[in-house]
C-alpha positions, 0 to 999 in steps of 0.5 A: 956049782951054782953062782947065784946067790941064795934067795933072800926075801926083802926086809918087811915094811912097818907092820900094817896099823892094827885097826883095834887100836884106836879102840884101846887107844886112851883120849889124849886128855885122859893121858893128860889127867893120868901124868897130873894124877902121878904129878900131884898124887892126887886125882882132885887136884889133877882134876882142878888143874886141867879144868874138869870136875873130880866125878869127870876125872874119876869116870875118865879114869875108870874108862882107860882102866876098861879099855886097857884091861889094866888097874891104873890108879889106887885111890884110897883117903890119903890121895891116888897113886900109881899102881906098877902097871898105870906107872909104866902106861904113865912113862908111855903116855908122857911120850904120847903127849910130848909127840902130840905137842910137837905135832900140834907146833908143828902143824901151827907152824905151817898154818902160820907160814900159809897165813903169812901171805895170800896171792890173788889174781883177778881179771882187770875189772875187778882188780881195779874196781872192787879188790881194793875195797875188799883188800881194805876190809880184809886188813884189820882181820889179817893185819899179818898176811902180806897179800900180793895181786897179780891183775890179767885177763880170766884165762890168765887167772885161771891158768894161775891157780891150776899151776897152784901160783894164786890161792884164790881168783876173780873172774868176769867170764861167761862161764866158770873156767874148766878145772875150777869151782867157783861162786858168784860174788857181784854182778855187772854190766857192760855198756857201749860207749863212744866219744862225745862226736861219734855218730851214734850219740845222735841215733835215735834208735837204740842198737841191736845184737846185729849192729854190735856184732858187724861193726869193727870195736875197740875191744879186749884182747883174746881171753878177755872176760869182757870180750867172752860174754860180749860175743856170746850176748850178740852171736859173734864179733867183727874184727876188731878195730883195736885190741888192747890189753887194758881197760884203762888204754881201751877207754883213752882211745874211745876218749880220742875218737878212734871208735866205740867199745863194749866195758864194764859200768863200774870202769866208765861210771867216772868217764860218764859222769864228766862227759868224756865218755858217751853211753849208747843204748843197747836193746834186745842184747843180754849185757849183764854178767856175774864176777866169781870168785874161783878157786882149783876144784875140790880144794876150798879156800882156807886161811886168809883166802877163806876170809876174803872170799866171805867178805866179797860175799857180805861176810857169808862164808 
């Protein structure tokens, strides 16, 4: 005698949705109208409560009756009352409207939770010189949103976005990092700077690409957008004289006489105006760059991130 258990099919899952259901299911507004008619006993008063005209209300009821193939409301000079079928449909409609209200409340709660915070990641130049103004402008639009900012080089910003640890990023490299979508929000220029006593300040001819690529410079770390743009512009860089991870430290090193550097014009405007640094002319080298807002490909910013992006583009969404 076999000891095998008799075969029993696994329980079937939920029945697939009827593709014709959407054609028979009344709109939520029509179900709300039916509930109001049941409660008020008058199609006219139900229409007034919902802020629609009586002819529009009558049209909605007729459309429901046609789509469902049922008479739902008896109309008479004394008012409107539900047919037996209409009473049953109204009972079911109440459950649908309650479920819809719960669905809407749940979605709103998710939006509120999302909108309660904004995580921004930005490369150092943008974080120090542009983002403060953008975030001040965002405050009146999103007073309840807590903003956190993580600053790093362009590679670090891309990693934070791809790991889901930032909602919007800003980078300054020569190209859009892989896996991200982008839009240009500003343009910047790199300038060669030295201390006032450096030999380059006494030059009579501008620097060229060969001199910049062959001379050891004080540079940002690997992965920095500034360093990437410079290397691409001059065709490669010599081993750095110093390698520093912040713009502030780099400016201090240059001002102390440690050597020349190439920095954002945004970052050195005060030092140039005060004479603490000197700008060295350059020719034949394209040192302009695009500053970009970035986000994971296929997932455009929403909520506070979308509002911040619009501000960076002069209000264009």
